[in-house]
N, C-alpha and C positions, 0 to 999 in steps of 0.2 A: 504494500500500500504506500503510495507516495505521501510526502509530508503534508500536502494540502488536504488530502482525504483524512489523514490521521488527525489533523487539527479539527476537522469537522466532527469526527467521531468523539474526540475528547470534549469538545464544546457541548455536543448533544448529551454525553454522559453526565457532565457537570450540571446541565440543566435538569436532567432526570433525578440525579442524586440529591434530593431535597434536604436530607438530613446530614449530608456530607460524610457519610459512613464509608464511602468507597465501594458500596454495594447498592444495587437497585432492588428494592423490594416492593411489595404491593402498596405499602403506604406512600412510597415515593411516587409510584405511578398514579395513585389516586390524587396526589397533590398537583399533578400537571395534566392529567388526561380527563377531558370532559366529554361525556356522551350526551349532553343536554340537547344538542342539535342533530343527533343521529336520527335518521328518518323513522326508525322503529320506536324511538323514545317520543319523538314529536307526535306520532300517531297513536301513542299509548299502547302499542303492542308489546313493548318491553320496557323494563325499568332501566335507569342508568346503570344500576348494579349488574343487571343481566348483560348489558352490552359490554361493560368493563370485564366481566368474567369471560365472555366470548373472546374479547381482545386478548386477554392474558392466556387463554387456551391456545391461541395461535402460536404463542412462543413455546409452550410446552410441546405442542405437536411438532413444531420445527426442530426443537432441541432433540426430541426423540428420534426423528428421522436422521438428523445430522450425526448423532452418536450411535445410531443403529439399534436403539431400543424399540421394542414393539409394544408400546403402551398406548 
């Protein structure tokens, strides 16, 4: 990864790491991710919490595929 891209990743990580712990957890994500304008929330088909959970599930699925887990 070139220096420009590394800088973008570092800036994004710092933005997400709300508690400055060096790790990103669900509380950090909740602090910066808003599902309020998601179409399913606006139409009241889902809650913001439902959309957040689905968003976080995409990371778990991707992680499982990348490391070869079958969960």
